[in-house]
Structure formats: structure tokens, C-alpha cells
N, C-alpha and C positions, 0 to 999 in steps of 0.2 A: 462550538458552532460558528461563532462570529469570525474566528480566524480563518476557517475554511471558506466561509462566504466571501470574505475579503479577497482571498486568493483568486477565486474565479471572477470576481468583479474586476480586479486589477488586470487579469489576463484578457478579459473581454475588452476592457478599455485600451489595452496595449496591442491588441490583435495577436496575442500569443497563446500558447497552451501551457497548462500546468505540468511541470516535470515532477514525477513522483518516483524517486528511487526507493527500492525495497532492500532492507538489510535484515539479517537474522540476528537478533539480540544475543550477545555472548559469543559470537563467532568472530575470531577464534577465542576471544576473551571479552569480558565486560569493559576492560580498559581500552582495548582496541575499538570496540563498538562506540564507546564514548568519543574517541578521537574521530571516528568516521562520521558520527552525527554532527560534530562541529564542522568537519570538512564539508559535508553535504550542504548544511545550512549556509555556510559561507561561500559556497561556489555554485549557486544557482538552483538548488532544490526549492521547489515551491511548497511541497508537502512531502513528508517523509513517512514511509510505511515501515513499521518495525515488527518483524515477525517474532512471535512468542514461541520459544522452543517447545516441542511436543514430541513424544516418542513414536507417534504413529501419524505423521503428516500425510494423510492419504491423498490430498489434492496436489501434492508437490512432487516435482520430478527429482531426478538424482542429484542435481546441483544443490537444491535447497534442502533435500533430505540429508545430505552429507553435512551441510552447514548446521542443520539442527542437531545432528549427532555431535559435532564439535562443541556446540554451545552447551549441550547437556553434560558432556564430559567435563566442561569447564565449570560446572556447578551452577549454571544459570537457572534462576527460578523466576516466577512471575513477580514476586515481591522485589527482587533485584532489578527486574526490568522497569518497574514503576519508579524505583529509586533513580535509575539511570535517566529516565525521562524527566524526573523532577530536577535533577542537577542540570540537565540540558536546558530546561525551561528558565532557569535563572539567567541564561545567557542569550537565548534566541526565542523569537516568537513564531518560528516556522511551525505550522501545524503538524502534529504527530498522530498517525493512525496506528493502532495496535491491530495486527492481523494474526489470528490464531484459531485454535479449535476450542470447542466449548468446555471440554474436560478441565483444563487448567483454570478457567474462570469459575467453573462450578466448584472445583475443589477448594479454591480460594474463599468462596462464599460470594455469590453474585452481588448481594447488597453491599458487602464490605468492599468488593472490587470496584463497584461503581463509585463509591465515595472516595476510595484511594486513587482511582484513576483521575477523577476530577482534581483532587488535591495535588496530583503529580503534574497536571497540565496536559493530559491526554485530550485530544479533540474528537476522536472517533474510534469506534471499535468495529472491526469486520470479523465476524465469527463464521468461518468457512463452512462448518457443518451444522449450522443452526438456520434452517429456512425461516422466512418471515412468518409463516403460519404457526410456527412453534416458538417464536421469539417474543411473545407479548410481554411476559414478566420481565425478562432481561432488558428488552427495549425500553419498557416503562421506567426501570431503575436508572438506566443510562440517561434517558431523556430528562428525568428529574434532576440529574446532576449536570445537565447542559452538554451532554456528550452525544454526538451523532451516531446512529446505527447505520453502518454501511452494508449494503447487500449486493450479492452477485446476480447478474443476469447473463444468460448464455444465448448463442444464436438459436437455440431450440426452446427457449423459455416460452411457455404458452401465455395466453391472455390472462388466465387465472393467476399465474405467478407474477406477471407484470403488475397486475392490479394489487396483489398483496404487497409487493415491494413499494409501490406507489403510496400505499397507506402509511407505511412506517419508516421508510428510508429518510435519511437526513444527510446533509453534506454533499454527497454525490452518489451516483450509482456506478458500480464497478462492472464493466462489460467484459466478460471473458471471451477472448477472441476465438478460441477453439474448445471443444469438449475434450476432457482428459486432464492431464496433470500440467503443472507449470513446466517451463523449460523453453529454450530458444527454438524458434522455427526460422528457417531462411526466408519463408514467405508466409503470409496469412491469407486465408480465403477472401477473394475479392467480394464475394456475395455478402459478407458481413457488413459492408458499407451500407447497403440498402437496409439491413436490419437495424443498424445504428440510427439511421434516419427515422425509421418507424418508432423506435423506442423513445427517441428524443421528443417525438410528437406526443407520446403517451405520458411521459413523466417529466415534470418541470424542474428537473435537477440536472446539474452538469453530468455528463457521461464520460467516464474515464476508461480508456482501453488498456487491458493488461493480459498477461499470459502469452508468452511466445515472442515478445518483442526483442529481436536479436541485435538491433542497432539503429542508427539514425535514419537509414533508408526506409525502414518500416514506418517510423514515425512520420516521415515526409509523405509517404504514400497515403496514410490515413489522416493526415493533418486536418483536412476540411471537415472530418466526420466526428472527431472526438474533442472533448474539452480538456483532456489531459491524458498522459501516458505513463503507465507504470512499467519500470524496468527492474527486474529482480535477478533472475538466473544469470543473464548475460553480465550484469554488473558484478555479481558475486564471483563469477568465473574469472573475470578480468582481475579482480582484487586478489583472488587466490593465486593466479598466475604471476602477479606482481609481488608475491610473497607477503601479502597483507601490508604492503608498504605504501605510505602516503608521502614519502620523501620527494624532494623536488624532481628527482630524475626517475620517479616511478613510471612504469609503462601504463599505469592505471589512468593517469591524468588525461592523455589524449582521447581515450575512448569516452571517458566521462564527459569531457568538454563537448565532444561531438553530439552527445545526447541532449545536453543543455541547448546547444546551438540549434538543433533540429526542432526543439520545442519553442524556440524563439522565431521559427519560420525562416531560418537561414540554412 
């Protein structure tokens, strides 16, 4: 919790926004993911969102679904993901959010998972398919271990859902730009700007925009409204197109740098 709070405090002080890249753990291998985590932390990521592979990622579009398939084929498990985070935590203090579906957490044992997540250095958990109204037990276990529960709100979330999220959310609130699955969009609906302003008045937590951010221009367009920006599908797509390379001449670097720069207000 403290690391997340510090990120947003630093961004407010510097007049910048939190850059939150998303990667799927184990895609294309755990070793490559470990290398990518170090790259992200060393090149401007303020928070890193790590996707936990699951066989039925219903909220994800084709890019992330395919990444999940590669990760599962590589033998990635939740226990291995936690070990990955633990090794990363020995080198960097960049906050880590695990984003996943409830089934793997439940199968692991939610009490054991909460303890092991804390021991690994996880800062927050976003469970895509567990609404706040049903998250009391899991949220309580995470909170006991000092881990923030991150929840999703959408442009159509009603007052009841907003109130429920307000009661239990920690760290930040993840605002989904569009209903539907993850994936790049060339543009996002302009009307969500007003919705973001309304939600920020209701919930005293940073509001981070995600789903559909295709590049730096989208970040610049919504810069005054969000406290941070998650980029997932577009980032994975560019990494795949670069052959999962992080070498000096990789085509991945210019795109990644453009996202960081946009979150710095440039």
C-alpha cells in the first residue's frame, strides 16, 4: 500500500501521471518476463501490472488471450508468478499489481495466497471477475497482509457499484474506458471524460484509465482526467512484433518510450 501511495504522491508533486504497463506473466516464458520486469522498472514504469495466466480470460481481447495461451503452454502457474515477483522485489521497489481471475487465487487457497503475495512483495490485487459485493472475505485477507484490493469501474457503473467500490478499494481505482474486452482502440469515447470527473468526486483515490489505450496520443487526450494510464494489449503487440526482443536495436523501445513521455506530459 505504501509504495502505491508514494507513486501517486510523487506524480502529483511532479505534475505527471503514473505509467502502468501490463504484461502477462510467463509470456513467452518466465525468464523473458523476468527480463521485461527489470526493463520496465528501469525505464520509467511507475507501477507494473502483471497478468496471472488463466484458461478463460473472459475480459481480455485476442492479444492478451493469446499471451495467456503462450504463458500456460510455457507452464506458468500462480506459484511461479509469485516467485517471479519475489525475485524482482530483491532489485526494485516499483509497485506490482497482480491482475487475474478469481479461480487461480481460489484454487491456490485465498488465505495462503494473501500470505504468499505479501511475502513476495505484491502491492495490490485486481480480480477481474470478483465484484466488490462478493469480495469481502478475499479483500479482508489481502488487507490483513497490507495488500490493496483494486476494483474496476466502467462508464455505466451505477451509484450502488461506485459506493461498494468506495468502501473496499485501496491503492487506486481502475476505470475501464469502454465496456467489452481489452484491446487497442484508435479512439476512446469523449464522454468518459465527464464520467471520470464525476467518479473522482465520489471516490478519494487515484483514478487510473485502462482498456483500449493504443498509444501516446490517447494518453495526451485524457491526460487532465486520469491519475495514471494502463497500457496492455498495445504494449504486448509491439513486443511480439519485435520478436520479444529487448536488444538495443529492438523496435519495441521507441513505442515504449513514447508512452512514458506522454505520461510525463510531453
